[in-house]
N, C-alpha and C positions, 0 to 999 in steps of 0.2 A: 783138833780143836788146839791145841799145846803149841803144834808147830805152823798153824796160822798167828796164833797171838808173837808167836819166836817171831816170825817172818816178815809179819808189823811193825814191830818193837826194832827189828834190825833195819826195815827200811826206813821209818822215823827219822831211827839213828843218824842212819846213813846219807838223807839229804841235808839232813842239819849238817854235816860234818861236811856234803860237798858246796852248800850257803857259804861257811865258815873258809874254807878252801877256796874260794873265787874271793870275798872280801880278802883275805890274808895275803891271795895272790896281786894285790894290787899296791898293796905295801913292798911287797919281795922282789917282784917279779918289774925292773925298772919301765915305764914309763916308756915308749918309741915315739919319737913324731919324724915321719915321714915323707910331709912336706913342709920345707920351710914355709912356703907361704902360709900356711894355714897351722903352726906351733898346736895349735889348742884342739886340735886333731890328734889322739895321742892310743897306740896303739896298746891294748891290755888283751890279761885272756883269763879276763874272768866271766869267759862265756863257755870256756873249757868246760870246768865241774857243770855248770850248767847243763851241757851237751851231753856228757856224762851220765848223769841223772836223767836226763830226756829217757836217753836211751837202754840204762836200767829197767827203769821206772814205768815207762811212758809219758806221752808229750801233755798231760794233765798235770803229774807231776813234778814233770820239768817245766811247764807255766808256774808252777808254784814258787819253785824252787829261782824260777828268773822272778819272778814278782818280789819277794824274802830279796835276792841280793840288790836289785835296781831300787828297793828303798832303803837299805843299811847302807849302798856305793853313794846314792843320794846326800844323804844326811852326814857323809864321812866326806869320801874322799875328792865327791865332787859336788860337795854342798853346794858350789857357787850358780850350780846350772837349777836348783831347787826343782822343784816339782816337776819344772818343764822337761829337764835333764832325765828323773825317772819314767816320766810315758814315756818320752823318746827313746829309751834305750828297752822299757818292758814290752811297745810296741814293734820297734824294731829286731831284736832278738828274740821277741814271743814268735815272728813269722820264719825266721831260722828255725828255732827249736818245732815250732809245730810243724811246718812240712818236713824237715829232718824225722822226726819224729812218729808223725803219722807211716811214713813211705818206711819207712824200718821197722814199725811196728805191723805192717802188714805183710813183712816176708823174713824178717830176721837173716837177713845174709850178710855178708861185706856189700856185696853189690847194691845191693838195696839201703844199707849207710849210706857209700859211695854215693849213690843216685840226690840220696835224701839231702845227703850235705850240701852237695853243687847244687840243687833247686833250692834247698835254704838258703843259701850265700848270697844266690840271684834276687830271690821274695826278699832279704834283709837288705841288697841294695838298694833292689827297684822301690820299698816302700821310703827308704828315706833319703828320696829325692822330695815328695808331698810332705815328708815329716817337717826337712829342710827348710820346705818352700814356706807351710805353712809356720812354725813354731818360733825360728831363727827368725823371722819377718817380724810378724805376729810381736814376740814376747823378748829378744833380745835388741830389737832396735835397730836389726839391719837391713838396707834398703833388698827390697826384692832381686832389682836389677845384678846387683850386687850377688844374691844367693845365686840366682840363677849362671850369673857368670861363670860359677866357681863349680858347678855341681859338673861335667865334665872335664876340668885340669884336678882338680882336689875331690870332692864328695863320693862320686862312684866310685873311681881308682881306690880311694879309702877303703870306703866299707868292703869293695870287692877283696879287698886286701885282708882289712881285721879279717871278715868271715871265710875267706879260705884259709888264713892261719892260722883261726880256733878251731875250721874245720878239721884238716889237717892232722893238727895235735891232736884229737878228738878220734880221730880215725887210727893214728897211732896205737893213742892209750886203749883204746875201748876191750879191743877183745884180750886181751892181757888181764887184763885188769877185772872182767867178768869170769874169766876162767880163776883166777883164783876165788875173787870171791866166792863163785857155786864150789870150789873145791873146799872151802874155809863152812861152809853149808848154812853161810852169809845173803843168800839169795836162791829166792825158788826157778826151779828147775824151767826154763821154756819161756823166761821171762826175755 
């Protein structure tokens, strides 16, 4: 019983730290805009700690981490987009978290991690199409045709790039970090 309590407390503390790292990364790592025609689309690596938490603790925990990050990001650095930004971030990154987390959870191998991250990145990108067509048009007052015209040259490539870079960083960091946590007895074996 003591061991379970230790792992539960450790899990909650690690999840809270991942939320904090995600938010701090928005202030420490410079935001990058890849598309001069859409400077408001800025790459950030805030989803990397969320994805790491997903792989460590499962998709439900990953979604909880993402929910907290989305809310905190939405009321701090991305406050101008308000609740719409929170919903769009949670839905889009939630697709990545859910797909990647479920696939990795099933097999727990390097290949399932890579497959999950690739398919999750595609799911996130695909979901951003209807999210932009609905939310950007309805709540930010951008004309439907303008958003539709930006899908192929800007929105889809940006989201593929963002999800792909965050997935690549996650894939490079996850297994070494998991190994360290197991050696320090801060993670349940076989998790």
